[in-house]
C-alpha positions as CSV (number, residue, x, y, z in Angstrom):
1,X,-22.8,-2.7,58.6
2,X,-21.8,0.7,59.5
3,X,-18.2,0.0,58.6
4,X,-18.9,-1.3,55.2
5,X,-20.9,1.6,54.6
6,X,-18.0,4.0,55.5
7,X,-15.7,1.7,53.3
8,X,-18.0,2.2,50.4
9,X,-18.5,5.7,51.0
10,X,-14.3,6.2,51.0
11,X,-14.0,4.0,48.0
12,X,-16.7,6.4,46.1
13,X,-14.9,9.4,47.0
14,X,-11.5,8.3,46.1
15,X,-12.9,7.1,42.6
16,X,-14.5,10.5,42.1
17,X,-11.3,12.4,42.9
18,X,-9.4,10.1,40.5
19,X,-11.6,10.5,37.6
20,X,-11.6,14.3,38.6
21,X,-7.5,14.7,38.4
22,X,-7.3,12.3,35.6
23,X,-5.7,9.6,37.5
24,X,-8.1,6.9,36.2
25,X,-8.3,6.4,32.2
26,X,-10.8,7.6,30.2
27,X,-13.0,5.2,28.1
28,X,-11.4,6.4,25.0
29,X,-7.9,5.6,26.7
30,X,-9.0,2.5,27.7
31,X,-9.6,1.1,24.6
32,X,-6.0,0.3,23.3
33,X,-4.9,1.4,20.0
34,X,-3.8,-1.4,17.6
35,X,-0.3,-2.1,17.3
36,X,1.9,-0.7,14.5
37,X,2.3,-4.4,13.0
38,X,-1.6,-5.1,13.5
39,X,-2.3,-1.7,11.6
40,X,-0.2,-2.7,8.8
41,X,-1.8,-6.3,8.7
42,X,-5.1,-4.7,7.9
43,X,-3.7,-2.4,5.5
44,X,-2.4,-5.5,3.6
45,X,-6.0,-6.8,3.9
46,X,-8.1,-3.7,3.3
47,X,-6.4,-3.3,-0.3
48,X,-7.1,-7.0,-1.2
49,X,-10.1,-7.5,-3.7
50,X,-11.4,-10.9,-4.7
51,X,-11.0,-9.8,-8.3
52,X,-10.8,-6.6,-10.3
53,X,-10.8,-5.1,-13.7
54,X,-9.4,-1.8,-14.3
55,X,-8.4,0.8,-17.2
56,X,-5.7,3.0,-15.8
57,X,-3.9,6.0,-17.3
58,X,-0.4,6.5,-16.2
59,X,1.4,10.2,-16.6
60,X,5.1,10.4,-16.4
61,X,6.2,13.7,-15.8
62,X,9.8,15.0,-16.1
63,X,11.8,17.6,-14.2
64,X,10.8,20.4,-17.1
65,X,7.0,19.5,-16.9
66,X,6.8,17.5,-20.0
67,X,4.5,14.9,-19.8
68,X,4.0,11.0,-21.3
69,X,0.9,9.2,-20.9
70,X,0.2,5.5,-21.3
71,X,-2.9,3.7,-20.9
72,X,-3.2,0.5,-19.2
73,X,-5.6,-2.2,-18.6
74,X,-5.2,-4.2,-15.2
75,X,-6.7,-7.4,-13.7
76,X,-6.0,-9.0,-10.4
77,X,-7.6,-11.8,-8.4
78,X,-6.8,-13.5,-5.3
79,X,-5.7,-17.3,-4.9
80,X,-4.6,-19.5,-2.0
81,X,-7.2,-18.2,0.6
82,X,-6.5,-14.4,-0.2
83,X,-2.6,-15.2,0.3
84,X,-1.6,-14.5,-3.4
85,X,-2.7,-11.8,-5.5
86,X,-2.1,-12.3,-9.1
87,X,-2.1,-9.1,-11.3
88,X,-2.1,-8.5,-15.0
89,X,-1.0,-5.0,-16.5
90,X,-1.3,-4.5,-20.5
91,X,-0.3,-1.4,-22.0
92,X,-2.5,-0.3,-24.8
93,X,-1.2,3.1,-25.7
94,X,1.1,4.8,-27.1
95,X,2.5,2.9,-29.9
96,X,6.2,2.4,-28.5
97,X,5.0,0.3,-25.5
98,X,1.7,-0.9,-26.9
99,X,1.4,-5.0,-26.0
100,X,3.8,-4.9,-23.2
101,X,2.6,-6.8,-20.3
102,X,3.6,-7.2,-16.6
103,X,2.6,-10.3,-14.7
104,X,2.9,-10.4,-11.1
105,X,2.4,-13.2,-8.2
106,X,2.3,-11.1,-5.1
107,X,2.7,-13.5,-2.2
108,X,2.2,-12.8,1.4
109,X,5.2,-15.0,2.8
110,X,7.8,-15.2,0.2
111,X,9.4,-13.4,-2.7
112,X,7.0,-12.5,-5.3
113,X,7.2,-13.5,-9.1
114,X,7.1,-10.9,-11.9
115,X,7.2,-11.6,-15.5
116,X,7.5,-8.6,-18.3
117,X,6.6,-9.7,-21.9
118,X,8.4,-7.0,-24.5
119,X,6.3,-7.4,-27.7
120,X,9.3,-5.7,-30.1
121,X,11.7,-8.7,-28.9
122,X,8.9,-11.3,-28.5
123,X,10.5,-12.3,-25.4
124,X,9.3,-12.6,-21.7
125,X,11.8,-11.7,-18.8
126,X,11.5,-12.2,-15.4
127,X,12.4,-9.8,-12.8
128,X,13.8,-11.1,-9.7
129,X,13.0,-10.2,-5.9
130,X,16.3,-8.7,-5.5
131,X,15.3,-6.2,-8.3
132,X,11.9,-5.0,-6.8
133,X,13.5,-1.5,-6.4
134,X,13.7,-1.3,-10.4
135,X,11.5,1.3,-12.0
136,X,8.0,0.3,-13.3
137,X,8.0,1.1,-16.9
138,X,10.1,3.9,-16.4
139,X,7.9,5.6,-13.8
140,X,8.8,6.7,-10.4
141,X,6.9,3.7,-9.0
142,X,9.1,0.7,-8.1
143,X,8.0,-2.8,-8.3
144,X,8.3,-2.8,-5.0
145,X,5.8,0.3,-4.5
146,X,3.1,-1.5,-6.3
147,X,3.4,-4.7,-4.5
148,X,2.1,-6.0,-1.1
149,X,5.0,-5.8,1.3
150,X,6.1,-9.2,2.8
151,X,5.2,-8.0,6.5
152,X,8.0,-10.3,8.3
153,X,10.7,-8.4,6.4
154,X,10.1,-5.2,8.5
155,X,9.8,-3.9,12.0
156,X,7.1,-1.3,12.7
157,X,6.7,1.7,15.0
158,X,3.5,3.8,15.7
159,X,5.1,7.1,15.8
160,X,1.8,9.4,16.3
161,X,-1.4,10.2,14.8
162,X,-2.2,13.1,12.8
163,X,-4.2,14.2,9.8
164,X,-3.2,13.8,6.2
165,X,-5.2,14.3,3.0
166,X,-8.2,15.0,4.6
167,X,-8.3,11.8,7.0
168,X,-7.2,11.2,10.7
169,X,-4.2,8.9,10.1
170,X,-1.7,6.4,12.2
171,X,1.7,7.6,11.0
172,X,3.7,4.3,10.9
173,X,7.5,3.8,10.8
174,X,8.7,1.1,8.7
175,X,12.3,-0.2,8.7
176,X,13.8,-3.2,6.7
177,X,15.5,-6.0,9.2
178,X,18.4,-6.6,7.2
179,X,20.6,-4.5,4.9
180,X,20.0,-7.0,2.1
181,X,16.0,-6.1,2.2
182,X,16.8,-2.4,2.3
183,X,19.0,-2.8,-0.8
184,X,16.3,-5.1,-2.8
185,X,13.8,-2.4,-1.8
186,X,16.0,0.6,-2.3
187,X,14.9,2.5,0.7
188,X,16.3,2.6,4.2
189,X,13.5,3.6,5.7
190,X,9.6,4.4,4.8
191,X,6.7,6.2,6.8
192,X,3.0,5.6,5.7
193,X,0.0,7.7,6.9
194,X,-2.4,5.3,7.2
195,X,-6.4,6.1,7.4
196,X,-7.8,5.2,11.3
197,X,-11.0,4.7,9.3
198,X,-10.4,3.0,5.9
199,X,-6.7,1.4,6.5
200,X,-5.7,2.4,3.6
201,X,-2.3,4.4,2.9
202,X,-2.9,8.1,2.4
203,X,0.8,9.2,2.2
204,X,4.1,7.8,2.1
205,X,7.7,9.2,2.5
206,X,10.4,6.9,1.2
207,X,14.0,7.6,2.2
208,X,17.2,6.5,0.4
209,X,20.2,4.5,1.9
210,X,21.6,7.5,3.1
211,X,18.5,8.4,5.1
212,X,17.5,11.2,3.0
213,X,13.9,11.9,1.7
214,X,13.8,10.3,-1.8
215,X,10.1,9.9,-2.6
216,X,6.8,11.0,-1.4
217,X,3.6,9.3,-2.3
218,X,0.2,10.8,-2.2
219,X,-3.4,8.6,-2.8
220,X,-6.7,10.1,-2.9
221,X,-10.4,9.2,-3.9
222,X,-10.0,6.2,-2.1
223,X,-13.0,4.2,-2.8
224,X,-15.2,1.3,-0.9
225,X,-15.2,-1.1,-3.7
226,X,-16.2,-4.3,-1.8
227,X,-18.6,-3.1,0.9
228,X,-19.0,-6.8,2.5
229,X,-15.4,-7.2,2.9
230,X,-14.6,-3.6,3.5
231,X,-12.2,-3.5,0.9
232,X,-10.7,0.1,-0.7
233,X,-8.3,1.1,-3.4
234,X,-7.2,4.6,-4.4
235,X,-8.1,6.1,-7.6
236,X,-5.4,8.4,-7.6
237,X,-1.9,7.7,-6.8
238,X,1.0,10.2,-7.2
239,X,4.9,9.8,-6.6
240,X,7.2,12.6,-6.6
241,X,10.6,12.1,-6.5
242,X,12.4,14.9,-4.4
243,X,15.8,14.5,-5.4
244,X,15.1,14.6,-9.4
245,X,12.1,16.6,-9.7
246,X,10.2,13.9,-11.5
247,X,6.6,12.8,-11.0
248,X,4.5,9.7,-11.7
249,X,0.9,9.5,-11.3
250,X,-1.7,6.5,-11.7
251,X,-5.4,7.5,-12.3
252,X,-7.9,4.7,-12.5
253,X,-10.5,5.7,-14.9
254,X,-12.6,2.7,-14.6
255,X,-12.8,-0.2,-11.6
256,X,-14.7,-2.8,-11.6
257,X,-15.4,-5.1,-8.7
258,X,-15.1,-8.4,-10.5
259,X,-14.8,-11.8,-8.2
260,X,-15.0,-14.0,-11.2
261,X,-12.0,-12.5,-13.5
262,X,-10.9,-15.1,-15.9
263,X,-8.0,-17.4,-14.5
264,X,-6.4,-17.3,-17.8
265,X,-5.4,-14.0,-17.8
266,X,-2.7,-14.9,-15.0
267,X,-0.6,-17.1,-16.6
268,X,2.7,-16.1,-19.0
269,X,1.0,-17.8,-22.2
270,X,-1.8,-15.1,-21.9
271,X,0.8,-12.6,-21.2
272,X,2.5,-13.4,-24.7
273,X,-0.6,-13.0,-26.8
């Protein structure tokens, strides 16, 4: 019995010394941080609303500071158990783009489908997945920038944690798995600053095929739109092209969480109306 008491005393002493000199992990350290892939999976989930309807102002600002504004309505809805998000953009103003529509089927695990309706030509054309680096309606956002990424096409690395936009963030490095994917995206690398609380992208850096910084994204006014499922959306997104001095801004002026958004919106027939 005396020997057992000695052993217990010695063990307690060693534990106390270990904690005191930092040999044993703290409770914070013992709780493992999510992997970079897990963080990006949460980012994808967090931005998906069962359905939504919004009015958006898109501002395109050239290198001289001259601004053009476009008014857009947007509707989204999830299908296939959340694995497909369908989105419709309809341009209301100005006159030169009024009636233009963009329909997107954004898939989790396959190439997205995108159609653009041009009222002046009364014609719908398709944007193939290899063209997702193409500008979205003359803005500094590409179609790929606005779509949910196919996670399996990229490798992820958690670089560090730091503050951005008033949020504590994970900094995630995103690398395409092949040259073809990089070419289709238009980027050799991306860095995302992801809120550790909301799992929404607060900031992004996009690098061209030569590895030079090309664009910077800043997202703000990130609102909780579906409290039950913990879904967020940024009300303000700003993309600055660091190479040509141009900037584009998306401001969501009105957003409604609308799970019952009409299915007919997400058809090429409706797109052409």
